[in-house]
C-alpha positions in Angstrom: 100.6 48.6 -21.1 99.3 50.8 -18.1 102.5 50.0 -16.1 104.9 51.1 -18.9 103.2 54.6 -19.3 103.0 54.7 -15.5 106.9 54.7 -15.6 107.3 56.9 -18.4 104.9 59.4 -16.6 106.8 59.3 -13.4 110.1 59.8 -15.7 108.4 62.9 -17.5 107.5 64.4 -14.3 111.1 64.1 -12.9 109.7 61.5 -10.0 112.3 59.1 -11.1 115.8 59.1 -12.8 116.2 58.1 -16.7 118.2 55.0 -15.0 115.7 54.2 -12.8 113.1 54.2 -15.3 115.6 52.2 -17.6 115.5 49.5 -14.6 112.1 49.2 -14.1 111.3 49.2 -17.8 113.6 46.5 -18.2 112.1 44.3 -15.3 108.9 45.0 -16.6 109.9 43.6 -19.9 111.4 40.5 -18.4 107.9 40.0 -16.2 105.8 40.2 -19.5 108.2 37.7 -21.3 108.2 35.0 -18.4 104.4 35.5 -18.6 104.3 35.1 -22.3 106.2 31.9 -22.1 104.2 30.1 -19.6 101.0 30.6 -21.6 101.7 27.3 -23.6 99.0 25.1 -25.2 98.5 21.6 -25.3 96.9 20.0 -28.0 95.4 16.4 -28.8 94.8 15.6 -32.3 93.1 12.4 -33.1 92.4 11.6 -36.6 90.8 7.8 -37.0 90.6 5.6 -39.9 86.8 6.3 -40.1 87.9 10.2 -40.6 86.6 11.4 -37.5 88.7 13.9 -36.2 88.8 15.6 -32.5 90.9 18.4 -31.8 91.5 19.8 -28.2 93.4 22.7 -27.1 93.5 23.6 -23.6 96.2 25.9 -21.4 99.0 23.9 -20.5 98.6 24.5 -16.9 94.7 23.2 -16.8 96.2 20.2 -19.1 98.7 19.6 -16.1 95.8 19.4 -13.7 94.0 16.9 -15.5 96.8 14.8 -16.1 97.9 14.5 -12.6 94.5 14.3 -11.2 93.8 11.2 -13.4 90.8 12.8 -14.7 89.2 12.1 -18.1 90.8 14.8 -20.4 88.3 13.6 -22.9 85.3 12.2 -22.2 84.4 10.7 -25.9 88.1 10.2 -26.7 89.0 6.7 -25.8 92.8 7.6 -25.3 93.4 4.2 -23.2 93.6 2.0 -26.3 96.2 4.0 -27.8 98.7 2.9 -24.8 99.8 6.5 -23.7 101.7 6.9 -20.7 100.1 10.1 -19.1 102.7 9.9 -16.0 105.4 10.1 -18.8 103.6 13.2 -20.6 103.1 15.0 -17.1 107.1 14.2 -16.9 108.0 15.7 -20.2 105.7 18.6 -19.8 107.7 19.4 -16.5 110.8 19.3 -18.2 109.3 22.4 -20.2 109.7 20.5 -24.0 107.9 22.2 -26.6 106.8 20.6 -29.9 105.2 17.5 -30.6 105.7 15.2 -27.9 103.6 11.9 -29.0 103.1 10.7 -32.6 101.2 7.3 -32.6 100.1 5.6 -35.9 98.0 2.4 -34.8 97.7 -0.4 -37.4 94.4 0.5 -38.4 95.1 4.1 -39.3 94.1 5.8 -36.4 96.3 8.9 -35.2 97.3 10.5 -32.2 99.3 13.2 -31.5 100.0 15.4 -28.4 101.7 18.6 -29.2 102.9 21.7 -26.9 103.1 25.2 -28.4 
């Protein structure tokens, strides 16, 4: 917001031309759109047949660090039992896919979803 006001101030004071102001405002808008598009959320939802519910929501970039580093994303949720290929999940994340990327329901009624928003 400060950058936008600064551009308008320069225009008002005739420090830049209207064309220059338009270019700068357009570039600022593009930069903000790129930043907003990168701010995605990685969600893991686990609903057990025992009615236990686990919801994890972290920035997508942080999730990539956990997944690529082979560090446990959630210490108390045993995701290994659901046979999720996290290397494939990372590949999907790197492709830019948004939406539900994993949806598993086990024989005993446990459900696991991985979503990128």
